[in-house]
C-alpha atoms as a printed R data frame, in Angstrom:
    type eleno elety resid chain resno       x        y        z
1   ATOM     1    CA   MET     A     1 126.583 -142.199  -70.024
2   ATOM     2    CA   ASN     A     2 129.810 -141.691  -72.194
3   ATOM     3    CA   PRO     A     3 129.182 -140.382  -75.418
4   ATOM     4    CA   GLN     A     4 130.209 -142.667  -78.179
5   ATOM     5    CA   VAL     A     5 132.650 -140.506  -80.255
6   ATOM     6    CA   THR     A     6 134.976 -137.632  -78.772
7   ATOM     7    CA   VAL     A     7 135.941 -135.019  -80.977
8   ATOM     8    CA   VAL     A     8 139.389 -133.000  -80.318
9   ATOM     9    CA   MET     A     9 139.896 -129.383  -81.695
10  ATOM    10    CA   PRO     A    10 143.234 -127.714  -80.995
11  ATOM    11    CA   VAL     A    11 142.872 -123.798  -81.689
12  ATOM    12    CA   PHE     A    12 145.205 -121.107  -81.244
13  ATOM    13    CA   ASN     A    13 143.877 -117.380  -82.294
14  ATOM    14    CA   GLY     A    14 141.303 -119.153  -84.234
15  ATOM    15    CA   ALA     A    15 138.415 -116.355  -83.807
16  ATOM    16    CA   ARG     A    16 137.862 -116.135  -87.570
17  ATOM    17    CA   THR     A    17 136.833 -119.756  -88.026
18  ATOM    18    CA   VAL     A    18 136.394 -121.688  -84.971
19  ATOM    19    CA   ARG     A    19 132.649 -121.010  -84.699
20  ATOM    20    CA   GLN     A    20 131.833 -122.508  -88.187
21  ATOM    21    CA   SER     A    21 134.013 -125.294  -87.244
22  ATOM    22    CA   ILE     A    22 132.455 -126.184  -83.871
23  ATOM    23    CA   VAL     A    23 129.116 -125.789  -85.403
24  ATOM    24    CA   SER     A    24 130.164 -128.393  -88.354
25  ATOM    25    CA   VAL     A    25 130.664 -131.039  -85.632
26  ATOM    26    CA   LEU     A    26 127.658 -130.199  -83.265
27  ATOM    27    CA   ASP     A    27 125.490 -130.475  -86.723
28  ATOM    28    CA   GLN     A    28 126.495 -133.950  -87.487
29  ATOM    29    CA   THR     A    29 123.551 -136.534  -87.737
30  ATOM    30    CA   CYS     A    30 125.581 -138.799  -85.073
31  ATOM    31    CA   SER     A    31 124.869 -136.451  -82.301
32  ATOM    32    CA   ASP     A    32 126.200 -138.732  -79.687
33  ATOM    33    CA   LEU     A    33 129.505 -136.820  -79.495
34  ATOM    34    CA   GLU     A    34 131.361 -134.452  -77.085
35  ATOM    35    CA   LEU     A    35 133.388 -131.982  -78.615
36  ATOM    36    CA   LEU     A    36 136.834 -130.817  -76.647
37  ATOM    37    CA   VAL     A    37 138.203 -127.718  -77.698
38  ATOM    38    CA   VAL     A    38 141.840 -127.145  -76.314
39  ATOM    39    CA   ASP     A    39 142.492 -123.214  -76.451
40  ATOM    40    CA   ASP     A    40 146.437 -123.333  -76.772
41  ATOM    41    CA   SER     A    41 146.792 -119.664  -75.158
42  ATOM    42    CA   SER     A    42 145.132 -117.933  -77.561
43  ATOM    43    CA   THR     A    43 145.521 -113.876  -77.785
44  ATOM    44    CA   ASP     A    44 142.717 -113.030  -79.439
45  ATOM    45    CA   HIS     A    45 139.055 -113.825  -78.678
46  ATOM    46    CA   THR     A    46 138.753 -117.165  -79.417
47  ATOM    47    CA   THR     A    47 138.164 -118.119  -75.815
48  ATOM    48    CA   GLN     A    48 134.760 -115.899  -75.686
49  ATOM    49    CA   ILE     A    49 133.529 -117.535  -78.845
50  ATOM    50    CA   VAL     A    50 134.169 -121.004  -77.625
51  ATOM    51    CA   GLU     A    51 132.296 -119.946  -74.121
52  ATOM    52    CA   SER     A    52 129.266 -118.901  -76.156
53  ATOM    53    CA   LEU     A    53 128.709 -122.038  -77.776
54  ATOM    54    CA   VAL     A    54 129.459 -123.878  -74.518
55  ATOM    55    CA   ALA     A    55 126.962 -122.199  -72.816
56  ATOM    56    CA   ARG     A    56 124.313 -123.233  -75.875
57  ATOM    57    CA   ASP     A    57 125.446 -126.850  -76.086
58  ATOM    58    CA   SER     A    58 126.492 -129.472  -73.320
59  ATOM    59    CA   ARG     A    59 128.283 -131.562  -75.492
60  ATOM    60    CA   VAL     A    60 131.396 -128.488  -75.926
61  ATOM    61    CA   ARG     A    61 133.822 -128.228  -73.466
62  ATOM    62    CA   LEU     A    62 136.522 -125.659  -73.199
63  ATOM    63    CA   ILE     A    63 140.063 -126.723  -72.119
64  ATOM    64    CA   ARG     A    64 142.788 -124.250  -71.600
65  ATOM    65    CA   ARG     A    65 146.325 -124.537  -71.661
66  ATOM    66    CA   ASP     A    66 148.407 -122.226  -69.639
67  ATOM    67    CA   SER     A    67 151.122 -122.112  -72.415
68  ATOM    68    CA   GLY     A    68 151.217 -122.768  -76.052
69  ATOM    69    CA   GLY     A    69 152.741 -126.285  -77.145
70  ATOM    70    CA   GLY     A    70 151.469 -126.409  -80.570
71  ATOM    71    CA   PRO     A    71 148.550 -128.681  -82.085
72  ATOM    72    CA   ALA     A    72 150.297 -132.371  -81.126
73  ATOM    73    CA   ALA     A    73 150.587 -130.920  -77.456
74  ATOM    74    CA   ALA     A    74 147.017 -129.505  -77.889
75  ATOM    75    CA   ARG     A    75 145.614 -132.583  -79.231
76  ATOM    76    CA   ASN     A    76 147.135 -134.774  -76.500
77  ATOM    77    CA   THR     A    77 145.685 -132.543  -74.205
78  ATOM    78    CA   GLY     A    78 142.218 -133.368  -75.160
79  ATOM    79    CA   ILE     A    79 143.059 -136.827  -76.057
80  ATOM    80    CA   ALA     A    80 143.786 -137.353  -72.332
81  ATOM    81    CA   GLN     A    81 140.080 -136.369  -71.285
82  ATOM    82    CA   ALA     A    82 138.284 -137.947  -74.024
83  ATOM    83    CA   ARG     A    83 135.885 -140.270  -72.710
84  ATOM    84    CA   GLY     A    84 134.183 -141.759  -76.071
85  ATOM    85    CA   ARG     A    85 135.003 -145.166  -77.490
86  ATOM    86    CA   TYR     A    86 136.045 -143.137  -80.932
87  ATOM    87    CA   LEU     A    87 138.616 -140.227  -81.287
88  ATOM    88    CA   ALA     A    88 137.924 -138.091  -84.039
89  ATOM    89    CA   PHE     A    89 140.020 -134.661  -84.957
90  ATOM    90    CA   CYS     A    90 139.044 -131.374  -86.492
91  ATOM    91    CA   ASP     A    91 140.993 -128.489  -86.586
92  ATOM    92    CA   ALA     A    92 139.486 -124.999  -85.618
93  ATOM    93    CA   ASP     A    93 139.887 -123.934  -89.418
94  ATOM    94    CA   ASP     A    94 137.975 -127.159  -90.918
95  ATOM    95    CA   LEU     A    95 134.591 -128.300  -91.593
96  ATOM    96    CA   TRP     A    96 133.123 -131.546  -91.541
97  ATOM    97    CA   LEU     A    97 129.966 -132.339  -94.098
98  ATOM    98    CA   PRO     A    98 126.994 -133.784  -91.828
99  ATOM    99    CA   THR     A    99 126.962 -137.411  -92.344
100 ATOM   100    CA   LYS     A   100 130.674 -137.523  -92.055
101 ATOM   101    CA   LEU     A   101 130.518 -139.460  -88.579
102 ATOM   102    CA   ASP     A   102 127.653 -141.749  -89.396
103 ATOM   103    CA   ARG     A   103 129.408 -142.738  -92.178
104 ATOM   104    CA   GLN     A   104 132.672 -143.733  -90.838
105 ATOM   105    CA   LEU     A   105 130.985 -145.298  -87.508
106 ATOM   106    CA   GLU     A   106 129.247 -147.435  -89.837
107 ATOM   107    CA   LEU     A   107 132.460 -148.604  -91.629
108 ATOM   108    CA   ALA     A   108 134.328 -149.057  -88.735
109 ATOM   109    CA   ARG     A   109 131.549 -151.576  -87.267
110 ATOM   110    CA   SER     A   110 131.676 -153.530  -90.359
111 ATOM   111    CA   THR     A   111 135.050 -153.642  -91.102
112 ATOM   112    CA   ASP     A   112 136.121 -153.724  -87.316
113 ATOM   113    CA   ALA     A   113 139.222 -151.535  -88.431
114 ATOM   114    CA   PRO     A   114 141.060 -149.367  -85.608
115 ATOM   115    CA   LEU     A   115 141.574 -146.585  -88.130
116 ATOM   116    CA   ILE     A   116 139.048 -145.134  -90.362
117 ATOM   117    CA   TYR     A   117 139.564 -142.037  -92.840
118 ATOM   118    CA   CYS     A   118 137.600 -140.580  -95.751
119 ATOM   119    CA   GLY     A   119 138.388 -138.224  -98.727
120 ATOM   120    CA   TYR     A   120 137.955 -134.462  -98.503
121 ATOM   121    CA   HIS     A   121 137.431 -131.155 -100.327
122 ATOM   122    CA   ARG     A   122 140.021 -128.720 -100.220
123 ATOM   123    CA   ILE     A   123 138.566 -125.208 -100.072
124 ATOM   124    CA   ALA     A   124 139.932 -121.540 -100.035
125 ATOM   125    CA   ALA     A   125 141.509 -120.399  -96.820
126 ATOM   126    CA   ASP     A   126 139.370 -117.309  -97.015
127 ATOM   127    CA   TYR     A   127 136.114 -119.675  -97.226
128 ATOM   128    CA   ALA     A   128 133.505 -117.560  -94.893
129 ATOM   129    CA   GLY     A   129 130.713 -120.025  -95.226
130 ATOM   130    CA   SER     A   130 129.088 -122.972  -93.047
131 ATOM   131    CA   ALA     A   131 129.628 -126.395  -94.070
132 ATOM   132    CA   ALA     A   132 125.806 -126.439  -94.814
133 ATOM   133    CA   GLN     A   133 126.456 -123.638  -97.561
134 ATOM   134    CA   PHE     A   134 129.294 -125.429  -99.232
135 ATOM   135    CA   VAL     A   135 128.885 -125.871 -102.889
136 ATOM   136    CA   PRO     A   136 131.608 -128.552 -104.569
137 ATOM   137    CA   GLU     A   137 134.106 -127.284 -106.286
138 ATOM   138    CA   GLY     A   138 135.634 -130.326 -107.786
139 ATOM   139    CA   ARG     A   139 138.420 -129.907 -105.777
140 ATOM   140    CA   VAL     A   140 138.649 -133.340 -104.336
141 ATOM   141    CA   VAL     A   141 141.302 -135.358 -102.617
142 ATOM   142    CA   HIS     A   142 140.870 -139.087 -103.056
143 ATOM   143    CA   VAL     A   143 141.959 -142.014 -101.047
144 ATOM   144    CA   PRO     A   144 142.183 -145.841 -101.157
145 ATOM   145    CA   THR     A   145 139.714 -147.743  -99.687
146 ATOM   146    CA   ALA     A   146 142.033 -149.634  -97.530
147 ATOM   147    CA   LEU     A   147 145.588 -148.787  -96.266
148 ATOM   148    CA   THR     A   148 148.409 -150.787  -95.002
149 ATOM   149    CA   ARG     A   149 151.377 -149.545  -92.823
150 ATOM   150    CA   ALA     A   150 153.526 -150.446  -96.016
151 ATOM   151    CA   GLY     A   151 151.457 -148.009  -98.187
152 ATOM   152    CA   LEU     A   152 150.861 -145.486  -95.522
153 ATOM   153    CA   ARG     A   153 154.897 -145.099  -95.285
154 ATOM   154    CA   ARG     A   154 154.950 -144.091  -98.809
155 ATOM   155    CA   ARG     A   155 152.686 -140.843  -98.504
156 ATOM   156    CA   ASN     A   156 150.205 -140.040  -95.813
157 ATOM   157    CA   VAL     A   157 146.724 -140.129  -97.637
158 ATOM   158    CA   ILE     A   158 144.919 -139.814  -94.296
159 ATOM   159    CA   GLY     A   159 143.819 -136.107  -93.630
160 ATOM   160    CA   ASN     A   160 144.187 -135.559  -89.778
161 ATOM   161    CA   LEU     A   161 140.394 -133.839  -89.888
162 ATOM   162    CA   THR     A   162 138.876 -137.137  -91.808
163 ATOM   163    CA   ALA     A   163 140.729 -139.651  -88.972
164 ATOM   164    CA   VAL     A   164 138.511 -141.597  -86.840
165 ATOM   165    CA   LEU     A   165 139.934 -143.842  -84.260
166 ATOM   166    CA   ASP     A   166 138.328 -147.178  -82.516
167 ATOM   167    CA   LEU     A   167 139.974 -146.902  -79.071
168 ATOM   168    CA   ARG     A   168 138.788 -150.489  -78.163
169 ATOM   169    CA   ARG     A   169 141.178 -151.743  -81.033
170 ATOM   170    CA   THR     A   170 144.093 -149.043  -80.625
171 ATOM   171    CA   GLY     A   171 144.429 -148.739  -77.009
172 ATOM   172    CA   PRO     A   172 145.499 -145.556  -75.463
173 ATOM   173    CA   VAL     A   173 147.127 -143.229  -77.986
174 ATOM   174    CA   SER     A   174 148.886 -139.831  -78.248
175 ATOM   175    CA   MET     A   175 150.175 -137.995  -81.047
176 ATOM   176    CA   PRO     A   176 154.479 -138.300  -80.989
177 ATOM   177    CA   ASP     A   177 156.243 -135.111  -80.875
178 ATOM   178    CA   VAL     A   178 157.444 -134.561  -84.514
179 ATOM   179    CA   PRO     A   179 155.933 -131.321  -85.326
180 ATOM   180    CA   GLY     A   180 154.632 -131.160  -88.836
181 ATOM   181    CA   ALA     A   181 154.142 -135.048  -89.218
182 ATOM   182    CA   GLU     A   182 152.456 -136.035  -85.799
183 ATOM   183    CA   ASP     A   183 149.467 -137.163  -87.291
184 ATOM   184    CA   TRP     A   184 151.060 -139.766  -89.687
185 ATOM   185    CA   ALA     A   185 153.477 -140.964  -87.063
186 ATOM   186    CA   LEU     A   186 150.288 -142.013  -84.970
187 ATOM   187    CA   TRP     A   187 148.731 -143.526  -88.223
188 ATOM   188    CA   LEU     A   188 151.930 -145.521  -88.509
189 ATOM   189    CA   CYS     A   189 151.733 -146.614  -84.908
190 ATOM   190    CA   ILE     A   190 148.085 -148.036  -84.974
191 ATOM   191    CA   LEU     A   191 149.224 -149.999  -88.197
192 ATOM   192    CA   ALA     A   192 152.123 -151.271  -86.678
193 ATOM   193    CA   GLY     A   193 150.791 -154.601  -85.327
194 ATOM   194    CA   GLY     A   194 149.562 -155.224  -89.201
195 ATOM   195    CA   ALA     A   195 146.174 -153.844  -88.873
196 ATOM   196    CA   THR     A   196 144.577 -152.359  -91.909
197 ATOM   197    CA   ALA     A   197 142.809 -148.883  -92.089
198 ATOM   198    CA   ALA     A   198 139.611 -148.428  -93.879
199 ATOM   199    CA   GLY     A   199 138.745 -145.378  -96.073
200 ATOM   200    CA   ILE     A   200 135.553 -143.959  -97.579
201 ATOM   201    CA   ASP     A   201 136.647 -142.488 -101.160
202 ATOM   202    CA   GLU     A   202 134.257 -140.142 -100.771
203 ATOM   203    CA   PRO     A   203 134.669 -136.200  -99.525
204 ATOM   204    CA   LEU     A   204 133.228 -136.162  -96.274
205 ATOM   205    CA   ALA     A   205 134.949 -132.924  -95.033
206 ATOM   206    CA   LEU     A   206 136.295 -129.437  -96.104
207 ATOM   207    CA   TYR     A   207 139.895 -128.617  -95.877
208 ATOM   208    CA   ARG     A   208 140.903 -125.090  -95.759
209 ATOM   209    CA   ALA     A   209 143.825 -124.389  -97.880
210 ATOM   210    CA   ALA     A   210 147.107 -123.806  -95.800
211 ATOM   211    CA   GLN     A   211 147.419 -120.051  -94.508
212 ATOM   212    CA   PRO     A   212 150.813 -118.108  -94.537
213 ATOM   213    CA   GLU     A   213 151.116 -118.292  -91.129
214 ATOM   214    CA   SER     A   214 149.803 -121.917  -90.371
215 ATOM   215    CA   HIS     A   215 152.259 -124.853  -89.322
216 ATOM   216    CA   SER     A   216 151.061 -126.830  -92.272
217 ATOM   217    CA   SER     A   217 152.864 -124.166  -94.513
218 ATOM   218    CA   ASP     A   218 156.126 -124.577  -93.684
219 ATOM   219    CA   ARG     A   219 157.344 -126.923  -95.974
220 ATOM   220    CA   PRO     A   220 161.159 -127.521  -95.107
221 ATOM   221    CA   ARG     A   221 159.862 -128.134  -91.324
222 ATOM   222    CA   ALA     A   222 157.461 -130.706  -93.046
223 ATOM   223    CA   LEU     A   223 159.789 -132.599  -95.011
224 ATOM   224    CA   LEU     A   224 162.249 -132.623  -92.148
225 ATOM   225    CA   ALA     A   225 159.259 -134.057  -90.028
226 ATOM   226    CA   VAL     A   226 158.973 -136.744  -92.437
227 ATOM   227    CA   TRP     A   227 162.512 -137.788  -92.554
228 ATOM   228    CA   ARG     A   228 162.538 -138.277  -88.488
229 ATOM   229    CA   VAL     A   229 159.466 -140.478  -88.796
230 ATOM   230    CA   LEU     A   230 161.271 -142.526  -91.395
231 ATOM   231    CA   ARG     A   231 164.368 -143.070  -89.906
232 ATOM   232    CA   GLN     A   232 163.779 -142.633  -86.002
233 ATOM   233    CA   GLN     A   233 160.013 -143.925  -85.831
234 ATOM   234    CA   GLU     A   234 160.229 -146.413  -88.769
235 ATOM   235    CA   GLN     A   235 163.521 -147.458  -88.594
236 ATOM   236    CA   LEU     A   236 164.162 -147.478  -92.339
237 ATOM   237    CA   SER     A   237 167.535 -147.430  -93.977
238 ATOM   238    CA   VAL     A   238 169.045 -144.226  -95.556
239 ATOM   239    CA   PRO     A   239 168.159 -145.362  -99.068
240 ATOM   240    CA   VAL     A   240 164.752 -146.714  -98.422
241 ATOM   241    CA   ALA     A   241 164.229 -143.643  -96.303
242 ATOM   242    CA   ALA     A   242 165.104 -141.232  -98.794
243 ATOM   243    CA   PHE     A   243 162.533 -142.925 -101.495
244 ATOM   244    CA   HIS     A   244 159.848 -142.607  -99.324
245 ATOM   245    CA   LEU     A   245 160.461 -139.184  -98.685
246 ATOM   246    CA   VAL     A   246 160.626 -138.403 -102.520
247 ATOM   247    CA   THR     A   247 157.144 -140.083 -102.776
248 ATOM   248    CA   ALA     A   248 155.847 -138.136 -100.142
249 ATOM   249    CA   SER     A   249 157.043 -134.961 -101.690
250 ATOM   250    CA   VAL     A   250 155.512 -135.810 -104.834
251 ATOM   251    CA   ALA     A   251 152.235 -136.594 -103.347
252 ATOM   252    CA   ALA     A   252 152.215 -133.588 -101.254
253 ATOM   253    CA   LEU     A   253 153.043 -131.390 -104.498
254 ATOM   254    CA   CYS     A   254 150.219 -133.283 -106.473
255 ATOM   255    CA   LYS     A   255 147.544 -132.715 -103.463
256 ATOM   256    CA   ASN     A   256 148.306 -128.832 -102.900
257 ATOM   257    CA   ARG     A   257 147.608 -128.406 -106.724
258 ATOM   258    CA   ILE     A   258 144.049 -129.711 -106.254
């Protein structure tokens, strides 16, 4: 039988953190899942670490890409092989708290929303513990409990590690080729038909602060990506797009100070 949830985890040279991330997914109280780890042509010993976990748990599958394409391409490789009704994302340096999926699936069933999200803790880039060992430090990113496309245009409050999609509601999906804003672009596509996303304003995941070599640390590229989404995908006028770019930038600065 197909699993209820497919979790896609892209990884590139993630040997330092990938084991903890995988374990946090496998330790969910919702066990009816598959975890697709997409190796984007790593050059360290990431593959060996993942293979050791594949041997221990049949829910884990390793998918290797012949050439690196970045996070969006890796995620889309996993999405194309997803078998679950629900689709979730967890990067190879992020962690989930044990009840995350159960809480979000309960909300998905009660609201019939196509997109579910939640708050999360920000943790240090060098955090070496597991999700089970985490002690809250007060660095919490809060989220609204409902979100429309108009609200999402102003700022992306949906952390990629918190998103859960109901593919029966969304239909087939893939992340647009907008490096730095591909997840936000997808959320906007999902809400384009007038649907409302539903959120849990509690931190159910752990987001590792951006490391110097990470994609998310390249702020100029991220701003350019936001501009491309606003102008090309959302087709907003220059003044309106500029306003949203400012609000998104301010929101990002505030979040990074948490």
